DORO-289836 format. One record per residue: residue number from 1; residue in one letter; x, y, z of N, C-alpha, C in turn. Coordinates in Angstrom, 1 decimal, always signed. Example, Ala and Ser with C-alpha at 12.3 -4.5 7.8 and 13.67 -1.06 7.14 Angstrom:
(1, a, (+13.2, -5.7, +7.8), (+12.3, -4.5, +7.8), (+13.2, -3.3, +7.8))
(2, s, (+12.8, -2.2, +7.1), (+13.7, -1.1, +7.1), (+12.9, +0.0, +7.9))
END
This chain:
(1, x, (-1.2, -13.8, -8.8), (-0.6, -14.2, -7.5), (+0.8, -13.7, -7.5))
(2, x, (+1.2, -13.3, -6.3), (+2.6, -12.9, -6.1), (+3.3, -14.0, -5.4))
(3, x, (+4.6, -14.2, -5.8), (+5.4, -15.2, -5.1), (+6.3, -14.5, -4.1))
(4, x, (+6.3, -15.0, -2.9), (+7.1, -14.4, -1.8), (+8.0, -15.4, -1.3))
(5, x, (+9.2, -15.0, -0.9), (+10.2, -15.9, -0.3), (+10.4, -15.5, +1.2))
(6, x, (+10.4, -16.5, +2.0), (+10.6, -16.2, +3.5), (+11.7, -17.1, +4.0))
(7, x, (+12.5, -16.6, +4.9), (+13.4, -17.5, +5.7), (+12.7, -17.9, +6.9))
(8, x, (+12.7, -19.3, +7.1), (+12.1, -19.8, +8.3), (+13.1, -20.7, +9.0))
(9, x, (+13.4, -20.5, +10.2), (+14.4, -21.3, +10.9), (+13.9, -22.7, +11.2))
(10, x, (+14.0, -23.6, +10.2), (+13.5, -24.9, +10.3), (+14.8, -25.9, +10.4))
(11, x, (+14.7, -26.8, +11.3), (+15.8, -27.7, +11.5), (+15.6, -29.1, +11.1))
(12, x, (+14.3, -29.5, +11.0), (+13.9, -30.9, +10.8), (+12.6, -31.0, +10.0))
(13, x, (+12.3, -32.2, +9.7), (+11.1, -32.6, +9.0), (+9.8, -32.1, +9.8))
(14, x, (+9.9, -32.2, +11.1), (+8.8, -31.7, +11.9), (+8.5, -30.2, +11.8))
(15, x, (+9.6, -29.5, +11.6), (+9.5, -28.0, +11.4), (+8.8, -27.7, +10.1))
(16, x, (+9.3, -28.4, +9.0), (+8.7, -28.1, +7.7), (+7.2, -28.6, +7.7))
(17, x, (+6.9, -29.7, +8.4), (+5.5, -30.1, +8.5), (+4.6, -29.1, +9.2))
(18, x, (+5.2, -28.4, +10.3), (+4.5, -27.4, +11.0), (+4.2, -26.2, +10.1))
(19, x, (+5.1, -25.9, +9.3), (+5.0, -24.8, +8.3), (+3.9, -25.1, +7.3))
(20, x, (+3.9, -26.4, +6.8), (+2.9, -26.8, +5.8), (+1.5, -26.8, +6.4))
(21, x, (+1.5, -27.2, +7.7), (+0.2, -27.3, +8.4), (-0.5, -25.9, +8.5))
(22, x, (+0.3, -24.9, +9.0), (-0.3, -23.5, +9.1), (-0.6, -22.9, +7.8))
(23, x, (+0.2, -23.2, +6.8), (-0.1, -22.6, +5.4), (-1.4, -23.3, +4.8))
(24, x, (-1.5, -24.6, +5.0), (-2.7, -25.3, +4.5), (-4.0, -24.8, +5.2))
(25, x, (-3.8, -24.5, +6.5), (-5.0, -24.0, +7.3), (-5.4, -22.6, +6.7))
(26, x, (-4.4, -21.8, +6.4), (-4.7, -20.4, +5.8), (-5.5, -20.6, +4.5))
(27, x, (-5.1, -21.5, +3.7), (-5.8, -21.7, +2.4), (-5.4, -20.7, +1.4))
(28, x, (-5.7, -21.0, +0.1), (-5.4, -20.0, -1.0), (-3.9, -19.8, -1.2))
(29, x, (-3.1, -20.8, -0.8), (-1.7, -20.7, -1.0), (-1.1, -21.9, -1.7))
(30, x, (-0.1, -21.7, -2.5), (+0.7, -22.8, -3.0), (+2.1, -22.5, -2.5))
(31, x, (+2.8, -23.5, -2.0), (+4.1, -23.2, -1.5), (+5.1, -24.3, -1.7))
(32, x, (+6.4, -24.0, -1.6), (+7.5, -25.0, -1.7), (+8.3, -24.7, -0.5))
(33, x, (+8.7, -25.8, +0.2), (+9.6, -25.7, +1.4), (+10.9, -26.2, +1.0))
(34, x, (+11.9, -25.4, +1.2), (+13.3, -25.8, +1.0), (+14.0, -25.9, +2.4))
(35, x, (+13.9, -27.1, +2.9), (+14.4, -27.3, +4.3), (+15.9, -27.1, +4.5))
(36, x, (+16.8, -27.6, +3.6), (+18.2, -27.4, +3.8), (+18.6, -25.9, +3.8))
(37, x, (+17.9, -25.1, +3.0), (+18.3, -23.7, +3.0), (+17.3, -22.8, +3.8))
(38, x, (+16.4, -23.5, +4.5), (+15.5, -22.8, +5.5), (+14.7, -21.8, +4.8))
(39, x, (+14.2, -22.1, +3.6), (+13.4, -21.1, +2.8), (+12.0, -21.7, +2.5))
(40, x, (+11.1, -20.8, +2.5), (+9.7, -21.1, +2.1), (+9.3, -20.2, +1.0))
(41, x, (+8.9, -20.7, -0.2), (+8.5, -19.8, -1.3), (+7.0, -20.0, -1.4))
(42, x, (+6.2, -18.9, -1.2), (+4.8, -19.0, -1.2), (+4.2, -18.2, -2.4))
(43, x, (+3.2, -18.8, -3.0), (+2.5, -18.2, -4.1), (+1.1, -18.0, -3.6))
(44, x, (+0.7, -16.8, -3.5), (-0.6, -16.5, -2.8), (-1.2, -15.2, -3.1))
(45, x, (-2.5, -15.1, -2.8), (-3.2, -13.8, -2.9), (-3.2, -13.0, -1.6))
(46, x, (-2.7, -13.7, -0.6), (-2.6, -13.0, +0.7), (-1.4, -12.0, +0.7))
(47, x, (-1.5, -11.0, +1.6), (-0.4, -10.1, +1.6), (+0.7, -10.6, +2.5))
(48, x, (+1.8, -9.9, +2.5), (+3.0, -10.4, +3.2), (+2.8, -10.4, +4.7))
(49, x, (+2.1, -9.4, +5.3), (+1.8, -9.4, +6.7), (+1.1, -10.6, +7.2))
(50, x, (+0.0, -11.0, +6.4), (-0.8, -12.2, +6.7), (+0.1, -13.4, +6.7))
(51, x, (+0.9, -13.6, +5.6), (+1.8, -14.7, +5.5), (+2.8, -14.8, +6.6))
(52, x, (+3.4, -13.6, +7.0), (+4.4, -13.6, +8.1), (+3.7, -14.0, +9.4))
(53, x, (+2.5, -13.5, +9.7), (+1.8, -13.8, +10.9), (+1.5, -15.3, +11.0))
(54, x, (+1.1, -15.9, +9.8), (+0.8, -17.3, +9.7), (+2.0, -18.1, +10.0))
(55, x, (+3.1, -17.8, +9.3), (+4.4, -18.5, +9.5), (+4.9, -18.5, +11.0))
(56, x, (+4.7, -17.3, +11.6), (+5.1, -17.1, +13.0), (+4.4, -18.0, +14.0))
(57, x, (+3.2, -18.5, +13.6), (+2.4, -19.4, +14.4), (+3.2, -20.7, +14.7))
(58, x, (+4.2, -21.0, +13.9), (+4.9, -22.2, +14.1), (+5.9, -22.0, +15.3))
(59, x, (+6.1, -20.8, +15.7), (+7.0, -20.5, +16.8), (+8.5, -20.4, +16.3))
(60, x, (+8.7, -20.4, +15.0), (+10.0, -20.3, +14.4), (+10.3, -18.8, +14.1))
(61, x, (+11.6, -18.6, +14.0), (+12.1, -17.2, +13.5), (+11.7, -17.1, +12.1))
(62, x, (+11.0, -16.1, +11.7), (+10.6, -15.9, +10.3), (+11.0, -14.5, +9.8))
(63, x, (+11.6, -14.5, +8.6), (+12.1, -13.2, +8.0), (+11.6, -13.2, +6.6))
(64, x, (+11.1, -12.1, +6.2), (+10.6, -11.9, +4.8), (+11.9, -11.6, +3.9))
(65, x, (+12.1, -12.4, +2.9), (+13.3, -12.2, +2.1), (+12.9, -11.2, +0.9))
(66, x, (+11.8, -11.5, +0.3), (+11.4, -10.5, -0.8), (+10.6, -11.3, -1.8))
(67, x, (+10.1, -10.5, -2.8), (+9.3, -11.1, -3.8), (+10.2, -12.0, -4.7))
(68, x, (+9.7, -13.0, -5.3), (+10.4, -14.0, -6.1), (+10.3, -13.6, -7.5))
END
């Protein structure tokens, strides 16, 4: 599995819950959410495009930072 780091513009617990919800729906992912730094680190067999699309379903601004 490859670890990827994303910037997600999360401001509150509700935002991080939304991120967790879409990632859990996708399945096959392990992730850590760093709310203060607005980062999500995802360990997954999915490619970056799939992960980006999934994170964007939250309606937040999402940027791919790079492999971890």
